[in-house]
N, C-alpha and C positions, 0 to 999 in steps of 0.2 A: 876270101877263100874259106877261112875259119868258121865264120857264121853259115856258110853253105855247108860245110862237113857237119856242124851241129845240127842243122835243120834235117840233114839226111838221116843221122842217127836218131833223131827224135821220131822220124817217120818210118824207120824199119819195122817190119813186122815182129810182134812181140817184145817191142821195146817198152819198158815202163812208162806209164803215163807221168808227164812232168806236171804236176798239179799242186795244190795247197797242201799243208801239213795237217794230218789227221792224228789226233792223240789217241792213245790206248790207256785206257783207265781199269785197273785192276780191281775188281770188286772185292772188298775185304781181303785184299792181297791175292796171292795164287792159293785160294782155298779149296780146290778140288782135291788137292793132294796134301795140303797142309792145314792146321786148324786155323779158322778164320779169325781175322783181326788179331794176330800174333806175329811177333817178330820173324818166325820162320816163313810164314806167308809172305811177308813184306820182303824179306831178304830174296825170296825166290822171284818175286815180281821184278825187283831190280835186276836180277841176274837175266831174267827173260827179256829185259829191255822195254818195260812198260814206262809210260810217261808219268802216270800218277797211280798211287795207291789210294783206295777208297778206304776211309776209316769212320767208325760210328763212336762218338764221343758222349760220355755220360758222367754224372757227378756222384761221388760217393757220400756217405753220411757225413764225413768229416771234411768235405769240401775239395777232395783231389779229383783229377779228371783222368778217367781210365776209358778203355775201348771195350765197348759192348753192343752188339746190334740190339739184343732183347733187353727188356726192362729187367729180367732176372738172369741169374747165372746158371740156371738148371740146365738148360739145352747144350751148352758147350764146355761145361766144366763138371767137376765131380762134386760140386756143391749145390746147394739150394738157397734161395732168397732173392730179394731185389736189391739191385745195385745200390740204389738210393738211400737203402736202409742198412747198408754194410759200411764198415770203415774200410779205409785203403788196406790196412793191414789183413783184414779178413778176406778182402778180394784177392790180395796177392798170395795168400796161403793157398788159393785153390790150384787145382791142375788144370789147365786150359788146353792140354794136349793129348791127354791119355784117351778120350773118346775118339780121337781121330786115328789113333794107332799107338801101339806101345814104344814105337820109336820117337814120339813125341811126348813121352811122359816127362812131368817136371816143367813143361812150358807154362810160363806165368801169363796173366793177364796184363798187357802192357799198360803203363802209365802213358798218358798223351805227351808228356815231356819225353819220354824215352823214344817214342816214334819221330818227334820232332828231330830230336838230336841226330838219330839214325839217318833221316831222310835228308838232312841238310847237305847238299852238294851231291845227292845221289838220284833224287827223285822228288817230284811235286806230290802234294796231298790234297785230295778231295775229301773235305770234312763234312760228314753227314751229322748234323747236329741232332742228337737224341734228346739230352736233358743237360743244359749248361746254359750260363748266363752269358750274354754278349760281352760283358766286361772281362770275365774270366777267360773266355776263349780268345779274345783279343789280345790280352795280356800274355797269355802263354805263346801264342803264335809270334808276336813281336819280340818277347824276351828271347827266343830261340832263332832269331833271325831268319824267319821263314815267311815274312809278310808278302814278299813278291813271289812265292812259290805255293800258294794254296788256292783253291777256290772252295767257297762255304756254301753248302746247300742248307738252307734254312729259311722258311717263309716268315715265321714269326718273329725273328730278331734281325731280319737282314736290314732293315733301316737303322736299327741301333748300331749294328756292326758298322755300318757305312758311316755313321755320324762320328763313332768312337776313332775310325782310322779308314779314311777314304781310299787308301792305297790297297786294302784288301779287296779281293775279287769276290763279291756276292754273287751267289748263283741260284735265283728263285725258280720254282717249277712254273712251267708255262700254264698248264691247266687247261685253259680255253682261250678263246679270241678276246674275251671281256678281261680275262685275267692278265694277258699279255699287254693289252692296252693299258691296264692299271699300272702294272709293274714297270712298264717303259716311262710312263708319264711321271710316277713317283720316284723311281729308283734309277732309271737309266742303267741297268746292270749290264756288266761286260760280258757275262756268261749267262744263258738261259739253260735250264734243265728241261729234258723231255723224258717221258716215260713211253710205254707202248701205246697207251690210250689217248695221249694228246699229240702224237707224231702225225699230224694232219695237215696237208697242203696250206690251208687257210691260216693255221696257227704258225707253221714254219715260216711263211712269207712276212708275217707281221714281226716275227722275232728277227729274221734276217734283215728286214729293212730298217731295224732299229740300230743295227751295226754289231749286235751281240754275236759272240760265238755260241754255237748250239752243241750241246753234250747230250746224248741220247742214250738211254739204257737198252742194251741188247742181250743181258744176261738171263739166263734160264730158259727153258722151254725150247721151242723150235725156231727162236730168233737169234741164237748166238751161234751163227755160221757164216761162212764167206758170202753166200748168196745175200743173206739179211744185212751184213756189214756194207756190202757194195750198194744195196738199196738205200741204205740209210745215208750213205756218202753222196750218192746221186741226188737225193732229196735236200742234202744241204748240211749234213752232220760234219762238225769240225772236230769231235770226239765222241768215242765209243766206249762206253762202260760194259765190261765182259766177265765172265767166269773163266774165260780161256785166253789169258793174256799172251801166252806163248805163241798160239796159233794166230791171233789177231795182229800180233807184232810181225810175224812172218807174212802174212797177208798184206800188211801196209807196206812193208818193204818191196814185195813182189810186185805191188801195183804202183809204187813209186809215190807213195802218200807220206814216206819220211825217208 
């Protein structure tokens, strides 16, 4: 009787689909209304219910790991210069919020350690490797107890990361049929990343057949909307990276994907 009632509820018109879980990845945190790659953006992503925050990791001249999508600090702070040629103290002295609005004045460029500590127990991290060694990256993630709560997007150091700590989830880019064939044979990655250009049926099938989860970019342009999210899920996406984490989370809940 209980099984019959459950089946009846699932078949009712308008009932959410009971399907796989699809994760919401907040691109640079919630950065449409908060300064990107900063603590306010990450705090808002957590509040909205995202599963991951995406962060861009670089190394300063004195070997500290900080967050910056660009190689320079020019676009997002009140300073100028290359992150790799600045000390941590110089980077931290900059204002990373004022360009977004006066309410964010005084916001600092976060250290990677700071974000790892904040995220632990709250949210997973999608690490976009910009300029950092595999050894340093692995050490920081493990030391902060986040080894089971990250995916790492990096083609060039994926193998080295895997060798240093097989527990860490590497996430190479799909690229092409030939690329997926190679990364599956060499790395057997648990997750494969897709952009708009390589989200194609023949590449998706190869990645799916390998047993990997598929995380696809849908941020920006005309792809970050419910129609595009649903199309991605229908094609096999297990995770969606978005500039609109609040809207995506609401959509996934409404459709029964979380």
